[in-house]
C-alpha positions, -999 to +999 in steps of 0.1 A: +093-824-209+103-803-179+086-806-145+070-774-131+066-768-094+040-746-079+041-737-042+014-715-029+007-698+004-022-674+009-046-659+034-084-664+038-106-642+059-081-622+079-049-642+073-045-673+052-014-692+042-019-718+015+006-742-001+000-755-036+024-776-056+022-797-087+011-833-084+038-856-072+048-893-076+076-914-064+097-906-094+091-868-095+120-848-109+119-821-081+113-821-044+102-795-019+125-806+009+117-777+032+086-754+036+083-729+064+055-704+072+065-679+099+039-654+110+046-627+137+017-606+150+024-575+171-002-549+179-025-568+155+000-562+126+009-595+109+041-601+090+043-634+072+074-649+056+071-680+034+103-698+027+103-727+002+134-748-007+132-769-038+157-793-053+161-802-089+167-840-088+176-846-124+209-841-143+196-814-166+182-779-159+145-774-155+120-747-146+109-745-109+078-725-101+069-706-069+032-700-064+016-683-034-018-671-025-020-639-005-048-619+011-064-592-010-058-568+019-021-577+023+008-558+007+038-578-006+069-561+008+097-584-001+106-612-024+139-629-032+153-660-049+186-676-039+203-699-065+238-713-060+246-686-034+234-658-056+203-638-043+179-620-067+158-594-050+125-578-060+125-540-062+092-520-058+089-493-084+062-470-097+040-490-120+048-470-151+085-473-145+081-510-140+063-513-173+091-497-191+115-522-177+096-553-188+088-539-223+126-536-228+128-573-224+106-580-254+130-601-273+141-623-244+128-655-229+092-669-226+061-655-210+053-666-175+019-675-161-010-651-156-025-658-123-061-655-112-082-646-082-089-679-065-114-671-038-132-644-018-101-629-002-072-644-022-049-632-049-021-653-065+015-645-069+036-668-092+070-668-106+094-694-120+132-697-126+154-722-144+175-743-119+206-761-130+210-799-129+210-813-093+209-777-079+186-760-054+166-728-052+152-710-022+121-687-026+112-662+001+081-640+001+071-614+028+037-598+030+021-576+057-014-569+069-033-553+098-056-578+112-092-565+115-113-572+145-147-587+136-173-600+160-150-597+190-119-615+177-090-615+153-085-646+131-054-660+117-063-687+093-036-709+078-045-733+050-020-760+040-022-780+008+014-789-002+003-816-027+032-837-014+044-847+021+073-824+030+101-837+052+107-803+068+072-787+071+067-761+098+042-735+106+052-711+134+030-683+147+041-658+174+017-633+188+028-604+211+001-581+224+011-557+252-024-555+268-024-593+273-041-620+253-076-627+266-081-660+248-065-682+222-084-709+203-073-732+175-098-750+153-100-760+116-096-791+095-060-797+107-069-794+143-080-831+145-073-860+167-049-875+141-028-844+142-033-834+178+003-842+188+016-821+159+001-789+173+015-771+203+000-740+219+016-718+246-002-689+261+016-667+287+001-633+295+010-611+266+026-637+243+014-668+226+031-694+204+015-719+180+036-746+163+024-771+137+051-797+130+034-828+114+057-857+105+059-868+069+037-898+078+011-877+095+009-855+064-005-884+045-026-901+072-049-874+086-086-872+077-083-848+048-048-859+038-036-885+013-007-893-010-005-856-019+000-846+017-019-821+039-052-805+028-068-784+055-066-753+077-057-741+111-078-712+125-061-693+153-085-669+169-077-645+197-086-612+214-068-590+239-076-576+273-090-541+275-084-529+310-097-494+302-123-480+278-096-459+262-080-490+248-044-497+239-020-468+231+015-478+219+045-457+208+079-466+192+105-446+174+083-415+169+052-433+158+021-443+177-009-466+173-042-464+192-065-494+193-099-483+206-126-509+212-147-503+244-174-528+253-187-516+286-213-493+269-250-496+265-262-505+230-277-477+209-311-484+194-308-483+156-329-471+127-321-494+098-336-495+063-330-525+041-330-518+004-334-550-016-329-554-053-357-575-068-348-570-105-349-599-129-312-607-124-319-617-088-339-647-099-334-682-085-309-689-058-299-653-052-335-643-043-339-674-022-308-667-002-317-630+002-351-639+016-335-665+039-310-639+052-336-612+056-359-634+076-330-642+100-319-606+103-355-594+110-356-619+138-324-605+153-337-569+156-340-556+191-373-544+206-361-507+206-349-508+170-369-492+142-367-506+107-380-502+071-380-524+040-377-512+004-377-534-027-369-521-061-367-530-098-378-504-123-401-491-096-397-487-059-419-503-033-419-497+005-433-522+030-445-492+050-440-455+043-425-449+078-401-467+101-418-490+126-407-503+159-394-539+159-422-554+179-435-589+174-465-578+153-445-556+129-418-582+126-442-610+116-458-587+090-424-577+077-414-614+074-446-622+054-437-593+031-401-607+027-414-641+018-434-626-010-405-607-026-401-620-062-377-609-090-389-588-120-380-558-141-349-535-144-328-518-118-334-483-105-308-479-077-309-441-076-346-439-067-344-468-042-316-453-022-331-419-023-364-433-009-344-451+019-326-419+027-359-399+028-374-426+051-345-421+076-346-384+073-384-384+082-376-404+113-350-385+134-348-400+168-325-387+195-302-413+211-304-437+181-280-446+152-293-447+116-279-468+087-288-478+052-280-513+038-283-517+000-282-552-016-280-553-054-265-576-081-265-553-110-259-519-126-285-491-127-304-498-159-335-476-156-344-442-140-312-422-135-284-443-150-255-418-150-232-431-123-217-398-114-251-382-111-263-411-089-233-406-066-240-368-064-277-374-057-270-399-029-242-378-014-264-347-012-294-366+002-275-383+030-254-353+038-230-372+061-259-379+086-256-417+085-236-445+068-246-463+036-234-499+033-234-514-002-235-552-007-228-563-042-242-597-050-221-618-074-193-610-099-214-592-125-221-563-102-204-529-108-184-531-076-165-499-083-197-479-085-210-494-052-178-491-033-174-454-042-210-447-032-204-464+002-171-447+009-185-413+000-212-419+026-192-432+056-198-469+048-181-498+031-186-519+000-187-557+005-190-583-022-214-612-015-203-643-034-229-665-050-220-696-032-241-719-010-234-698+020-245-665+005-272-662+031-247-666+059-224-640+043-254-615+044-261-624+080-225-621+089-222-586+076-254-576+094-240-590+127-210-567+123-232-536+123-260-549+145-250-533+177-239-496+176-223-484+208-211-450+199-219-424+172-200-392+160-166-406+172-138-380+172-102-392+179-080-362+191-042-365+194-025-334+209+012-335+199+005-359+170+008-353+133+003-371+100-027-389+115-048-416+098-086-412+098-098-397+131-135-392+126-160-422+125-197-420+122-204-451+143-186-477+164-200-512+166-196-538+193-171-564+184-152-541+160-123-518+166-112-483+156-075-480+148-056-447+145-019-442+139+003-412+135+037-396+141+050-378+172+074-350+161+108-353+177+094-382+196+082-357+222+059-381+241+058-357+271+035-334+251+014-361+236-022-367+248-050-388+233-087-381+236-118-397+223-151-377+222-183-395+212-220-399+217-233-428+237-271-429+233-280-393+242-249-387+264-216-372+254-186-393+266-149-385+267-118-407+273-082-395+275-048-410+280-011-402+278+018-424+267+038-440+295+071-422+302+090-454+309+088-485+288+111-515+286+136-510+257+127-543+241+090-532+239+099-499+222+127-508+198+111-524+167+096-506+137+063-525+134+043-494+146+059-473+118+051-499+092+015-502+106+011-465+103+024-466+067+001-496+058-030-479+073-022-446+057-018-462+023-050-482+027-070-450+035-054-430+007-065-458-017-100-454-005-098-416-007-084-418-042-115-437-054-137-407-043-118-379-058-111-365-093-088-340-110-058-325-092-071-336-058-070-372-070-035-369-084-023-353-051-036-382-031-022-407-055+013-392-053+011-392-015+003-429-015+029-437-041+057-420-021+048-441+009+046-473-011+081-467-026+095-459+008+081-490+025+083-513-005+046-520-006+031-536-038-002-517-043-023-506-072+002-478-078+034-498-077+048-530-090+076-553-079+103-560-105+121-593-099+154-597-117+165-632-126+197-650-137+212-637-169+193-648-200+159-649-182+133-622-183+126-598-154+092-601-140+066-577-126+040-582-099+010-559-099-014-554-070-051-551-080-082-535-064-113-554-055-138-553-084-117-530-106-123-532-143-094-544-165-077-518-186-052-518-214-017-530-205-004-494-207-027-486-178-018-518-160-047-527-138-057-562-129-092-565-115-095-590-087-063-609-097-027-604-087-006-608-118+030-618-118+040-616-154+069-621-177+057-594-201+066-603-237+045-577-253+043-560-287+039-523-287+004-513-278-017-497-304-033-463-299-070-467-292-102-451-283-122-465-254-138-489-278-108-501-298-095-536-289-058-535-284-033-561-275-043-568-240-021-588-216-044-590-186-066-617-172-103-616-166-132-639-162-159-642-189-196-636-186-219-664-199-200-682-225-186-656-249-150-645-254-128-636-283-092-644-292-066-617-299-046-632-328-020-604-329-010-609-292+021-630-288+014-637-251+011-673-241+004-683-205+029-705-187+014-737-175+008-739-138+008-777-133+019-791-167+055-795-176+060-775-208+064-739-215+044-726-245+064-704-269+053-676-291+038-691-323+019-680-353-017-690-350-043-694-378-071-668-380-097-687-360-126-673-339-122-682-303-150-683-277-149-687-239-169-710-217-170-703-180-158-731-156-175-742-125-152-740-094-121-736-115-098-706-121-093-712-159-123-711-183-125-733-214-122-720-249-129-732-284-126-721-320-152-715-348-132-716-380-156-699-405-180-670-406-215-685-398-249-674-388-252-687-352-281-694-329-272-674-298-302-678-275-336-694-277-361-690-248-393-708-259-410-699-225-410-662-235-410-666-273-376-650-275-349-657-301-315-642-307-292-649-337-259-634-349-238-633-381-201-636-377-181-612-398-158-623-427-127-607-411-109-631-388-101-603-365-137-592-358-168-605-341-204-602-352-215-580-381-252-583-373-273-594-344-311-598-345-334-603-315-370-615-321-396-612-293-430-627-296-442-625-332-442-587-337-412-572-319-377-572-335-344-555-327-317-555-354-282-543-346-253-538-370-222-517-368-239-485-379-270-485-356-299-502-340-334-506-354-363-514-331-398-524-343-423-527-315-450-541-338-464-507-347-436-482-351-400-485-362-373-465-344-336-461-355-308-453-331-272-443-339-245-459-316-233-424-306-266-416-289-276-420-253-311-436-252-334-449-225-364-464-243-390-485-226-422-503-237-444-525-216-422-555-223-388-543-236-362-520-221-334-505-243-306-484-227-279-471-251-248-455-236-211-456-242-217-477-274-233-504-254-269-514-260-285-529-228-316-549-237-340-564-211-368-586-222-388-606-197-362-622-174-334-619-200-308-592-200-282-590-228-256-562-236-244-558-271-211-539-273-197-521-304-159-525-308-134-513-334-103-531-342-077-526-370-102-502-385-130-528-385-161-523-364-179-554-349-204-563-323-201-586-293-230-598-271-228-606-234-255-624-215-258-605-182-290-622-170-299-657-180-336-665-189-355-683-162-371-716-169-361-748-188-353-756-224-330-726-229-307-733-258-281-715-279-244-707-279-248-681-251-269-705-230-241-731-226-238-735-188-205-733-168-185-766-172-173-786-143-140-803-150-110-819-133-074-817-145-059-851-155-021-850-154-001-871-179+022-868-208-004-846-225-029-824-206-064-837-204-096-825-187-122-849-173-157-836-183-188-856-176-167-888-171-149-883-204-113-873-209-107-845-234-073-834-248-066-797-242-038-772-244-033-741-224-038-710-245-055-676-243-085-656-256-096-621-254-126-616-231-148-591-249-174-593-222-152-567-204-149-534-222-111-533-219-109-567-236-082-583-215-063-614-225-075-645-206-057-678-201-079-708-210-079-745-218-083-748-256-105-778-265-120-793-296-152-776-308-173-808-306-162-814-270-171-778-260-205-779-277-212-815-267-222-821-303-219-807-337-217-770-348-248-776-369-269-775-338-259-739-333-263-725-368-293-709-385-300-704-422-313-668-417-312-643-389 
């Protein structure tokens, strides 16, 4: 059995470097004998190089793995492996061209691992290579990112978890900021007394150095360390001097960058409307955290601010019809209102945002800044549900008068929809993660926009061209506006920068020119050009989201040309890594936050960065509802997935020692179980067609059962939902029958329906039936595969209350990996044999392939299958 090595480095918050390797022992067959992280930050542009040197210590060849975590906002720009003096470089290509290259390698080698999103700001990058006996390999990865100023500082957060003490372990950070460094702080779990002498900090005017060189002994003796080495982080926070309100203007090699962040301005009173989703899916901890955050935010409003509160489900409620000043009486009344917000009903986002817009439009106030903040955890399910129509309605109502900020709560939210709506209206989309600190995430976002200092900001650059965004609706204290561009023929004599904006009711203007004489060493590197390219591509990606048709294609081509020129791995490009003869080429793809998975031919990877060895059969032609042979990774909704038996892809183990080869599998039915706090879900097989108990909610007299189809390559043939004693919904592959106790209605799947009674909501669109009953929301999808139609249910909103049972009610499973000769998971203090395999996640319309831990049926269900079967639907 061959030992696998996984070494990870990533970025959390603004910049995170993380090291992850396979578990070690004194007799391990490989050794990471050197690991260096080198970060250079100039003009807030960070370039990080991770170099890992690994030795194969045994007298036979084995596979060595390189595994890094990178920030979602970073672009990989270089990767290479060096083996026995031969270097293998990664080449960035257009995504479609890269796909052709890996499909040509169909008959060679094994598949590599599919990697997942591992946190709020991280993506993973993983590759592996076979190293000869007693030989060494060097991996080197470079990625780049513009650090964003938040709450008055830039943060460089480096997380180290090598999983073994490394003899030559070094983290070096160099910061060079021409305006001068105002302060430099180091905190974090590795900044402890035990490691104090391993950290050195030097701060001299415009430069700063941070070194972290722990000895091998220190790596196993600090507070959060152990036999597996370091486990913690260093947080390096800094800001720069701002001697003038105009900020910092730099030029090099015909490119310029302007950092604008004045602070010597009076705050502008704001008009803010909070639009809070109170639909049934917000039940439990989400609503508790929302109330907690809202109470704190209300307490932070200034006396001269005006505010409004809107809550919505299938109806819209306003605390007051008009904006009110944030005086003590109004704030106390608003807090009492917030404490009484309780979840219920469906989700009418369109009506809620239009009401908030109307509220701000009815309250124009000179010398103030207006903004809308929307918090929701779901899709629009009632009222106007056409997403394009909602975007159009909101865009026309706001009319570029103020920004809309969209906060998406949790992983089930349609983040694409929210992000586009925010970008079209001068705001941003932000995902709020359903962790214990969700309330702090909400408060943290509000703090970023709590203090407007300027509105209607226009950045003007005479003599500049190919400029990044130059108009900004508002500038907030503690943030920063960054503009970059080109100076034709490097003619800096004709270059002038101006900023025109509104401060309260006054028009302000700043101007500056570039210095004519500059030390050569300060003007000779290309970081400003790369910063311009990075920022331009980022903004083109945002613009592409908002456009359609030929305009969209034009922006996409512009971004693609820049990505290829500067070797950026983005959603439009992929990095092809060649390997020694006989091993497959590999392809790294860059995802977008919240993007839905598509078929492999469209290559898009949601919130995961995939580095794949694509051993793929030709993709079948399909409609939007055919299930093809997916090779992507996704995460399941509550407890239901499906295995693609015709797909030869097998995931390469991350921490075990064997590589799974393509095999013929028996026609089983495979289901997914979400995992708690782990990247990989669990999966299990149901070998025969049965009638299954899917969901029982005795508190609301709700039952849902399903009949699996006879074909091994299909899901359910019929699903029946019973509510109370007189209401029934029966779904099969031809249509839907709804009996409300008095009348029976039949719907074909091809229709678009929005049907509501007092207690049941049915929304049919795009061959998906969205059913909301009491606090439960379930979506039943119609699929077609190999000519066979079938249904697949997805639990979008779990019933409230206790005693909820059924196959779809199985909760996420907490497990720990137990390393040994065979792979085991520790679940509820019991060890269970598992193997790494894959399943198709039918909770996502594109049906991506998902790596999972395959376990015995009895272990997954914590009992026998008989507990989950019914004699009749």
